[in-house]
LUMLUMDREN-2810 file (N, C-alpha, C; in Angstrom, 1 decimal):
<atoms>
<atom><aa>M</aa><ch>A</ch><at>N</at><xx>153.6</xx><yy>203.7</yy><zz>183.5</zz></atom>
<atom><aa>M</aa><ch>A</ch><at>CA</at><xx>152.2</xx><yy>204.1</yy><zz>183.8</zz></atom>
<atom><aa>M</aa><ch>A</ch><at>C</at><xx>151.3</xx><yy>202.9</yy><zz>183.6</zz></atom>
<atom><aa>L</aa><ch>A</ch><at>N</at><xx>150.4</xx><yy>202.8</yy><zz>184.5</zz></atom>
<atom><aa>L</aa><ch>A</ch><at>CA</at><xx>149.4</xx><yy>201.7</yy><zz>184.5</zz></atom>
<atom><aa>L</aa><ch>A</ch><at>C</at><xx>148.4</xx><yy>201.9</yy><zz>183.3</zz></atom>
<atom><aa>K</aa><ch>A</ch><at>N</at><xx>147.9</xx><yy>200.8</yy><zz>182.9</zz></atom>
<atom><aa>K</aa><ch>A</ch><at>CA</at><xx>146.9</xx><yy>200.9</yy><zz>181.8</zz></atom>
<atom><aa>K</aa><ch>A</ch><at>C</at><xx>145.7</xx><yy>201.7</yy><zz>182.2</zz></atom>
<atom><aa>A</aa><ch>A</ch><at>N</at><xx>145.2</xx><yy>201.6</yy><zz>183.4</zz></atom>
<atom><aa>A</aa><ch>A</ch><at>CA</at><xx>144.1</xx><yy>202.3</yy><zz>183.9</zz></atom>
<atom><aa>A</aa><ch>A</ch><at>C</at><xx>144.4</xx><yy>203.8</yy><zz>184.0</zz></atom>
<atom><aa>Q</aa><ch>A</ch><at>N</at><xx>145.6</xx><yy>204.2</yy><zz>184.3</zz></atom>
<atom><aa>Q</aa><ch>A</ch><at>CA</at><xx>146.0</xx><yy>205.6</yy><zz>184.4</zz></atom>
<atom><aa>Q</aa><ch>A</ch><at>C</at><xx>146.0</xx><yy>206.3</yy><zz>183.1</zz></atom>
<atom><aa>K</aa><ch>A</ch><at>N</at><xx>146.3</xx><yy>205.5</yy><zz>182.0</zz></atom>
<atom><aa>K</aa><ch>A</ch><at>CA</at><xx>146.3</xx><yy>206.2</yy><zz>180.7</zz></atom>
<atom><aa>K</aa><ch>A</ch><at>C</at><xx>144.9</xx><yy>206.6</yy><zz>180.3</zz></atom>
<atom><aa>N</aa><ch>A</ch><at>N</at><xx>143.9</xx><yy>206.0</yy><zz>180.8</zz></atom>
<atom><aa>N</aa><ch>A</ch><at>CA</at><xx>142.5</xx><yy>206.4</yy><zz>180.4</zz></atom>
<atom><aa>N</aa><ch>A</ch><at>C</at><xx>142.0</xx><yy>207.6</yy><zz>181.2</zz></atom>
<atom><aa>I</aa><ch>A</ch><at>N</at><xx>142.7</xx><yy>208.0</yy><zz>182.2</zz></atom>
<atom><aa>I</aa><ch>A</ch><at>CA</at><xx>142.2</xx><yy>209.2</yy><zz>183.0</zz></atom>
<atom><aa>I</aa><ch>A</ch><at>C</at><xx>142.8</xx><yy>210.4</yy><zz>182.4</zz></atom>
<atom><aa>T</aa><ch>A</ch><at>N</at><xx>141.9</xx><yy>211.3</yy><zz>181.9</zz></atom>
<atom><aa>T</aa><ch>A</ch><at>CA</at><xx>142.3</xx><yy>212.5</yy><zz>181.3</zz></atom>
<atom><aa>T</aa><ch>A</ch><at>C</at><xx>141.5</xx><yy>213.6</yy><zz>181.9</zz></atom>
<atom><aa>P</aa><ch>A</ch><at>N</at><xx>142.1</xx><yy>214.8</yy><zz>182.2</zz></atom>
<atom><aa>P</aa><ch>A</ch><at>CA</at><xx>141.3</xx><yy>215.9</yy><zz>182.7</zz></atom>
<atom><aa>P</aa><ch>A</ch><at>C</at><xx>140.5</xx><yy>216.6</yy><zz>181.6</zz></atom>
<atom><aa>Y</aa><ch>A</ch><at>N</at><xx>139.5</xx><yy>217.3</yy><zz>182.0</zz></atom>
<atom><aa>Y</aa><ch>A</ch><at>CA</at><xx>138.7</xx><yy>218.1</yy><zz>181.1</zz></atom>
<atom><aa>Y</aa><ch>A</ch><at>C</at><xx>139.6</xx><yy>219.2</yy><zz>180.5</zz></atom>
<atom><aa>D</aa><ch>A</ch><at>N</at><xx>140.3</xx><yy>219.9</yy><zz>181.4</zz></atom>
<atom><aa>D</aa><ch>A</ch><at>CA</at><xx>141.4</xx><yy>220.8</yy><zz>181.0</zz></atom>
<atom><aa>D</aa><ch>A</ch><at>C</at><xx>142.5</xx><yy>220.7</yy><zz>182.1</zz></atom>
<atom><aa>N</aa><ch>A</ch><at>N</at><xx>143.6</xx><yy>221.3</yy><zz>181.8</zz></atom>
<atom><aa>N</aa><ch>A</ch><at>CA</at><xx>144.8</xx><yy>221.1</yy><zz>182.7</zz></atom>
<atom><aa>N</aa><ch>A</ch><at>C</at><xx>144.7</xx><yy>222.0</yy><zz>183.9</zz></atom>
<atom><aa>K</aa><ch>A</ch><at>N</at><xx>143.7</xx><yy>223.0</yy><zz>183.9</zz></atom>
<atom><aa>K</aa><ch>A</ch><at>CA</at><xx>143.6</xx><yy>223.9</yy><zz>185.0</zz></atom>
<atom><aa>K</aa><ch>A</ch><at>C</at><xx>143.0</xx><yy>223.3</yy><zz>186.3</zz></atom>
<atom><aa>T</aa><ch>A</ch><at>N</at><xx>142.1</xx><yy>222.3</yy><zz>186.1</zz></atom>
<atom><aa>T</aa><ch>A</ch><at>CA</at><xx>141.3</xx><yy>221.8</yy><zz>187.2</zz></atom>
<atom><aa>T</aa><ch>A</ch><at>C</at><xx>141.7</xx><yy>220.4</yy><zz>187.6</zz></atom>
<atom><aa>F</aa><ch>A</ch><at>N</at><xx>142.7</xx><yy>219.8</yy><zz>187.1</zz></atom>
<atom><aa>F</aa><ch>A</ch><at>CA</at><xx>143.1</xx><yy>218.4</yy><zz>187.4</zz></atom>
<atom><aa>F</aa><ch>A</ch><at>C</at><xx>144.0</xx><yy>218.3</yy><zz>188.6</zz></atom>
<atom><aa>N</aa><ch>A</ch><at>N</at><xx>144.5</xx><yy>219.4</yy><zz>189.1</zz></atom>
<atom><aa>N</aa><ch>A</ch><at>CA</at><xx>145.5</xx><yy>219.3</yy><zz>190.3</zz></atom>
<atom><aa>N</aa><ch>A</ch><at>C</at><xx>144.7</xx><yy>219.1</yy><zz>191.6</zz></atom>
<atom><aa>T</aa><ch>A</ch><at>N</at><xx>145.3</xx><yy>218.4</yy><zz>192.5</zz></atom>
<atom><aa>T</aa><ch>A</ch><at>CA</at><xx>144.6</xx><yy>218.3</yy><zz>193.9</zz></atom>
<atom><aa>T</aa><ch>A</ch><at>C</at><xx>145.2</xx><yy>219.4</yy><zz>194.8</zz></atom>
<atom><aa>M</aa><ch>A</ch><at>N</at><xx>144.4</xx><yy>219.7</yy><zz>195.8</zz></atom>
<atom><aa>M</aa><ch>A</ch><at>CA</at><xx>144.9</xx><yy>220.8</yy><zz>196.7</zz></atom>
<atom><aa>M</aa><ch>A</ch><at>C</at><xx>146.0</xx><yy>220.2</yy><zz>197.6</zz></atom>
<atom><aa>V</aa><ch>A</ch><at>N</at><xx>147.0</xx><yy>221.0</yy><zz>197.9</zz></atom>
<atom><aa>V</aa><ch>A</ch><at>CA</at><xx>148.0</xx><yy>220.6</yy><zz>198.9</zz></atom>
<atom><aa>V</aa><ch>A</ch><at>C</at><xx>147.8</xx><yy>221.3</yy><zz>200.2</zz></atom>
<atom><aa>P</aa><ch>A</ch><at>N</at><xx>147.7</xx><yy>220.6</yy><zz>201.3</zz></atom>
<atom><aa>P</aa><ch>A</ch><at>CA</at><xx>147.4</xx><yy>221.3</yy><zz>202.6</zz></atom>
<atom><aa>P</aa><ch>A</ch><at>C</at><xx>148.6</xx><yy>222.2</yy><zz>203.0</zz></atom>
<atom><aa>G</aa><ch>A</ch><at>N</at><xx>148.2</xx><yy>223.3</yy><zz>203.5</zz></atom>
<atom><aa>G</aa><ch>A</ch><at>CA</at><xx>149.1</xx><yy>224.3</yy><zz>204.0</zz></atom>
<atom><aa>G</aa><ch>A</ch><at>C</at><xx>149.7</xx><yy>223.9</yy><zz>205.3</zz></atom>
<atom><aa>P</aa><ch>A</ch><at>N</at><xx>150.6</xx><yy>224.7</yy><zz>205.8</zz></atom>
<atom><aa>P</aa><ch>A</ch><at>CA</at><xx>151.3</xx><yy>224.4</yy><zz>207.1</zz></atom>
<atom><aa>P</aa><ch>A</ch><at>C</at><xx>150.3</xx><yy>224.3</yy><zz>208.3</zz></atom>
<atom><aa>F</aa><ch>A</ch><at>N</at><xx>149.3</xx><yy>225.2</yy><zz>208.3</zz></atom>
<atom><aa>F</aa><ch>A</ch><at>CA</at><xx>148.3</xx><yy>225.2</yy><zz>209.4</zz></atom>
<atom><aa>F</aa><ch>A</ch><at>C</at><xx>147.5</xx><yy>223.9</yy><zz>209.4</zz></atom>
<atom><aa>M</aa><ch>A</ch><at>N</at><xx>147.1</xx><yy>223.5</yy><zz>208.2</zz></atom>
<atom><aa>M</aa><ch>A</ch><at>CA</at><xx>146.2</xx><yy>222.3</yy><zz>208.1</zz></atom>
<atom><aa>M</aa><ch>A</ch><at>C</at><xx>147.1</xx><yy>221.1</yy><zz>208.4</zz></atom>
<atom><aa>K</aa><ch>A</ch><at>N</at><xx>148.3</xx><yy>221.1</yy><zz>208.0</zz></atom>
<atom><aa>K</aa><ch>A</ch><at>CA</at><xx>149.2</xx><yy>219.9</yy><zz>208.4</zz></atom>
<atom><aa>K</aa><ch>A</ch><at>C</at><xx>149.3</xx><yy>219.9</yy><zz>209.9</zz></atom>
<atom><aa>F</aa><ch>A</ch><at>N</at><xx>149.4</xx><yy>221.0</yy><zz>210.6</zz></atom>
<atom><aa>F</aa><ch>A</ch><at>CA</at><xx>149.5</xx><yy>221.0</yy><zz>212.0</zz></atom>
<atom><aa>F</aa><ch>A</ch><at>C</at><xx>148.3</xx><yy>220.5</yy><zz>212.7</zz></atom>
<atom><aa>M</aa><ch>A</ch><at>N</at><xx>147.1</xx><yy>220.9</yy><zz>212.1</zz></atom>
<atom><aa>M</aa><ch>A</ch><at>CA</at><xx>145.8</xx><yy>220.5</yy><zz>212.7</zz></atom>
<atom><aa>M</aa><ch>A</ch><at>C</at><xx>145.6</xx><yy>219.0</yy><zz>212.5</zz></atom>
<atom><aa>R</aa><ch>A</ch><at>N</at><xx>146.1</xx><yy>218.4</yy><zz>211.4</zz></atom>
<atom><aa>R</aa><ch>A</ch><at>CA</at><xx>145.9</xx><yy>217.0</yy><zz>211.2</zz></atom>
<atom><aa>R</aa><ch>A</ch><at>C</at><xx>146.8</xx><yy>216.2</yy><zz>212.1</zz></atom>
<atom><aa>T</aa><ch>A</ch><at>N</at><xx>147.9</xx><yy>216.7</yy><zz>212.5</zz></atom>
<atom><aa>T</aa><ch>A</ch><at>CA</at><xx>148.9</xx><yy>215.9</yy><zz>213.3</zz></atom>
<atom><aa>T</aa><ch>A</ch><at>C</at><xx>148.8</xx><yy>216.3</yy><zz>214.8</zz></atom>
<atom><aa>C</aa><ch>A</ch><at>N</at><xx>148.1</xx><yy>217.3</yy><zz>215.2</zz></atom>
<atom><aa>C</aa><ch>A</ch><at>CA</at><xx>148.0</xx><yy>217.7</yy><zz>216.6</zz></atom>
<atom><aa>C</aa><ch>A</ch><at>C</at><xx>147.1</xx><yy>216.8</yy><zz>217.4</zz></atom>
<atom><aa>K</aa><ch>A</ch><at>N</at><xx>147.7</xx><yy>216.1</yy><zz>218.4</zz></atom>
<atom><aa>K</aa><ch>A</ch><at>CA</at><xx>146.9</xx><yy>215.1</yy><zz>219.2</zz></atom>
<atom><aa>K</aa><ch>A</ch><at>C</at><xx>145.8</xx><yy>215.8</yy><zz>220.0</zz></atom>
<atom><aa>L</aa><ch>A</ch><at>N</at><xx>146.1</xx><yy>217.0</yy><zz>220.5</zz></atom>
<atom><aa>L</aa><ch>A</ch><at>CA</at><xx>145.1</xx><yy>217.8</yy><zz>221.3</zz></atom>
<atom><aa>L</aa><ch>A</ch><at>C</at><xx>143.9</xx><yy>218.1</yy><zz>220.5</zz></atom>
<atom><aa>W</aa><ch>A</ch><at>N</at><xx>144.1</xx><yy>218.6</yy><zz>219.3</zz></atom>
<atom><aa>W</aa><ch>A</ch><at>CA</at><xx>143.0</xx><yy>219.0</yy><zz>218.4</zz></atom>
<atom><aa>W</aa><ch>A</ch><at>C</at><xx>142.2</xx><yy>217.7</yy><zz>218.0</zz></atom>
<atom><aa>Q</aa><ch>A</ch><at>N</at><xx>142.9</xx><yy>216.6</yy><zz>217.7</zz></atom>
<atom><aa>Q</aa><ch>A</ch><at>CA</at><xx>142.2</xx><yy>215.4</yy><zz>217.4</zz></atom>
<atom><aa>Q</aa><ch>A</ch><at>C</at><xx>141.3</xx><yy>214.9</yy><zz>218.5</zz></atom>
<atom><aa>F</aa><ch>A</ch><at>N</at><xx>141.8</xx><yy>215.0</yy><zz>219.8</zz></atom>
<atom><aa>F</aa><ch>A</ch><at>CA</at><xx>141.0</xx><yy>214.6</yy><zz>220.9</zz></atom>
<atom><aa>F</aa><ch>A</ch><at>C</at><xx>139.8</xx><yy>215.5</yy><zz>221.1</zz></atom>
<atom><aa>I</aa><ch>A</ch><at>N</at><xx>140.0</xx><yy>216.8</yy><zz>220.9</zz></atom>
<atom><aa>I</aa><ch>A</ch><at>CA</at><xx>138.8</xx><yy>217.8</yy><zz>221.0</zz></atom>
<atom><aa>I</aa><ch>A</ch><at>C</at><xx>137.8</xx><yy>217.4</yy><zz>219.9</zz></atom>
<atom><aa>R</aa><ch>A</ch><at>N</at><xx>138.2</xx><yy>217.2</yy><zz>218.7</zz></atom>
<atom><aa>R</aa><ch>A</ch><at>CA</at><xx>137.3</xx><yy>216.8</yy><zz>217.7</zz></atom>
<atom><aa>R</aa><ch>A</ch><at>C</at><xx>136.6</xx><yy>215.5</yy><zz>218.0</zz></atom>
<atom><aa>F</aa><ch>A</ch><at>N</at><xx>137.3</xx><yy>214.5</yy><zz>218.6</zz></atom>
<atom><aa>F</aa><ch>A</ch><at>CA</at><xx>136.7</xx><yy>213.2</yy><zz>218.9</zz></atom>
<atom><aa>F</aa><ch>A</ch><at>C</at><xx>135.6</xx><yy>213.4</yy><zz>220.0</zz></atom>
<atom><aa>I</aa><ch>A</ch><at>N</at><xx>135.8</xx><yy>214.2</yy><zz>221.0</zz></atom>
<atom><aa>I</aa><ch>A</ch><at>CA</at><xx>134.8</xx><yy>214.5</yy><zz>222.0</zz></atom>
<atom><aa>I</aa><ch>A</ch><at>C</at><xx>133.6</xx><yy>215.2</yy><zz>221.4</zz></atom>
<atom><aa>Y</aa><ch>A</ch><at>N</at><xx>133.9</xx><yy>216.2</yy><zz>220.5</zz></atom>
<atom><aa>Y</aa><ch>A</ch><at>CA</at><xx>132.8</xx><yy>216.9</yy><zz>219.9</zz></atom>
<atom><aa>Y</aa><ch>A</ch><at>C</at><xx>131.9</xx><yy>216.0</yy><zz>219.1</zz></atom>
<atom><aa>I</aa><ch>A</ch><at>N</at><xx>132.5</xx><yy>215.2</yy><zz>218.3</zz></atom>
<atom><aa>I</aa><ch>A</ch><at>CA</at><xx>131.7</xx><yy>214.3</yy><zz>217.4</zz></atom>
<atom><aa>I</aa><ch>A</ch><at>C</at><xx>130.9</xx><yy>213.3</yy><zz>218.2</zz></atom>
<atom><aa>N</aa><ch>A</ch><at>N</at><xx>131.5</xx><yy>212.8</yy><zz>219.3</zz></atom>
<atom><aa>N</aa><ch>A</ch><at>CA</at><xx>130.8</xx><yy>211.8</yy><zz>220.2</zz></atom>
<atom><aa>N</aa><ch>A</ch><at>C</at><xx>129.7</xx><yy>212.5</yy><zz>220.9</zz></atom>
<atom><aa>L</aa><ch>A</ch><at>N</at><xx>129.8</xx><yy>213.7</yy><zz>221.3</zz></atom>
<atom><aa>L</aa><ch>A</ch><at>CA</at><xx>128.7</xx><yy>214.5</yy><zz>221.9</zz></atom>
<atom><aa>L</aa><ch>A</ch><at>C</at><xx>127.6</xx><yy>214.7</yy><zz>220.9</zz></atom>
<atom><aa>K</aa><ch>A</ch><at>N</at><xx>127.9</xx><yy>215.0</yy><zz>219.7</zz></atom>
<atom><aa>K</aa><ch>A</ch><at>CA</at><xx>126.9</xx><yy>215.1</yy><zz>218.7</zz></atom>
<atom><aa>K</aa><ch>A</ch><at>C</at><xx>126.1</xx><yy>213.8</yy><zz>218.4</zz></atom>
<atom><aa>M</aa><ch>A</ch><at>N</at><xx>126.8</xx><yy>212.7</yy><zz>218.4</zz></atom>
<atom><aa>M</aa><ch>A</ch><at>CA</at><xx>126.2</xx><yy>211.4</yy><zz>218.2</zz></atom>
<atom><aa>M</aa><ch>A</ch><at>C</at><xx>125.3</xx><yy>211.1</yy><zz>219.4</zz></atom>
<atom><aa>I</aa><ch>A</ch><at>N</at><xx>125.7</xx><yy>211.4</yy><zz>220.6</zz></atom>
<atom><aa>I</aa><ch>A</ch><at>CA</at><xx>124.9</xx><yy>211.1</yy><zz>221.8</zz></atom>
<atom><aa>I</aa><ch>A</ch><at>C</at><xx>123.6</xx><yy>212.0</yy><zz>221.7</zz></atom>
<atom><aa>M</aa><ch>A</ch><at>N</at><xx>123.7</xx><yy>213.2</yy><zz>221.3</zz></atom>
<atom><aa>M</aa><ch>A</ch><at>CA</at><xx>122.5</xx><yy>214.1</yy><zz>221.2</zz></atom>
<atom><aa>M</aa><ch>A</ch><at>C</at><xx>121.5</xx><yy>213.5</yy><zz>220.1</zz></atom>
<atom><aa>V</aa><ch>A</ch><at>N</at><xx>122.0</xx><yy>213.0</yy><zz>219.0</zz></atom>
<atom><aa>V</aa><ch>A</ch><at>CA</at><xx>121.2</xx><yy>212.5</yy><zz>217.9</zz></atom>
<atom><aa>V</aa><ch>A</ch><at>C</at><xx>120.5</xx><yy>211.2</yy><zz>218.4</zz></atom>
<atom><aa>I</aa><ch>A</ch><at>N</at><xx>121.2</xx><yy>210.4</yy><zz>219.1</zz></atom>
<atom><aa>I</aa><ch>A</ch><at>CA</at><xx>120.7</xx><yy>209.1</yy><zz>219.6</zz></atom>
<atom><aa>I</aa><ch>A</ch><at>C</at><xx>119.6</xx><yy>209.4</yy><zz>220.7</zz></atom>
<atom><aa>R</aa><ch>A</ch><at>N</at><xx>119.9</xx><yy>210.4</yy><zz>221.5</zz></atom>
<atom><aa>R</aa><ch>A</ch><at>CA</at><xx>118.9</xx><yy>210.7</yy><zz>222.6</zz></atom>
<atom><aa>R</aa><ch>A</ch><at>C</at><xx>117.6</xx><yy>211.2</yy><zz>222.0</zz></atom>
<atom><aa>K</aa><ch>A</ch><at>N</at><xx>117.7</xx><yy>212.0</yy><zz>220.9</zz></atom>
<atom><aa>K</aa><ch>A</ch><at>CA</at><xx>116.5</xx><yy>212.6</yy><zz>220.3</zz></atom>
<atom><aa>K</aa><ch>A</ch><at>C</at><xx>115.7</xx><yy>211.5</yy><zz>219.6</zz></atom>
<atom><aa>S</aa><ch>A</ch><at>N</at><xx>116.3</xx><yy>210.4</yy><zz>219.2</zz></atom>
<atom><aa>S</aa><ch>A</ch><at>CA</at><xx>115.6</xx><yy>209.4</yy><zz>218.4</zz></atom>
<atom><aa>S</aa><ch>A</ch><at>C</at><xx>114.9</xx><yy>208.4</yy><zz>219.4</zz></atom>
<atom><aa>H</aa><ch>A</ch><at>N</at><xx>115.3</xx><yy>208.4</yy><zz>220.6</zz></atom>
<atom><aa>H</aa><ch>A</ch><at>CA</at><xx>114.7</xx><yy>207.4</yy><zz>221.6</zz></atom>
<atom><aa>H</aa><ch>A</ch><at>C</at><xx>113.7</xx><yy>208.0</yy><zz>222.5</zz></atom>
</atoms>
């Protein structure tokens, strides 16, 4: 164990765990079609914000 890791201690053992993605979330993170749709959506939102500011 690294020296820096020894200094990290949780407040209690109940809240120190990280969430593990479920099968649906793993699918959404690896699905190219969903990533493309999100890319288009985010770009459209940015275009709207930029248009409002000019």
